[in-house]
N, C-alpha and C positions, 0 to 999 in steps of 0.2 A: 362373221357368223358365229364364231366360237363364243363371243361374249353373250349373245342371245341364248345360245344353248346352255351356257353356264348359269345364266339367270334363271332359266326355267328348271334346270336340275336343282338349283338351290330352293326355288319355290316349291318344287315337288317334295323336298324334304320337310319344308315348313307346313305343308298341308296334309302330310301323311295321316291316315286315319279318317280322312274325309273323302269318301269315294267320289262324290260329285265334283269336288275340286280337283282331285287327282285325274279324273276323266278329262277335264278341261285342259289341265296342264299337259297331260299326255298327248292330247290332240294338237296342242301348240308345238310340242317337241317333234311330233310327226311331220307337221307342216315345215318346220325348219329343216329337218333332215331331208325331206323331199325337195326342198328348194335348192339345196347345195348341188350345183352342176346341172340344174334342170334346163331343159330347152325353153325357148320362148313360148311355145304352145303349153307346155307344162306349167310355166310360171303364170300364164293366164288362168289356167284351171285352179292353181293354188290361190290366186288372188280372189277368185270367186268363192273358194272355201273360206278364206279369211273374212270376206264380206259377209258370208252366211254366219260364221262364228260371231262376228261383231253384232249382227242382228239378233242372234240368240241371246247373247250376253246383255244387250240393251233391253230386250224383252224381259229378261229375268231380273236384272238389277237396276234398270233405268238408264237414262243417257249418261254419258261421261260428264262428270262435274267439271265446271270451268276451273282453270288453274288460277289460284289467287296469288297475286304478287304483292309483296310488302314493300 
């Protein structure tokens, strides 16, 4: 879990000054923090929040692009 938190903290530094991006990153950090040691019921709630966030991001930026392999 630490590597995910480190990634989002680094990302937070890279997007500073962009309030919309900071809000998304902070939301992800909050989800990660709440997942640590969460019960099964809480993990289900968190999964729904992740799914909601995914939907919001797809609506805003479009679907995830396929990975190109060379």
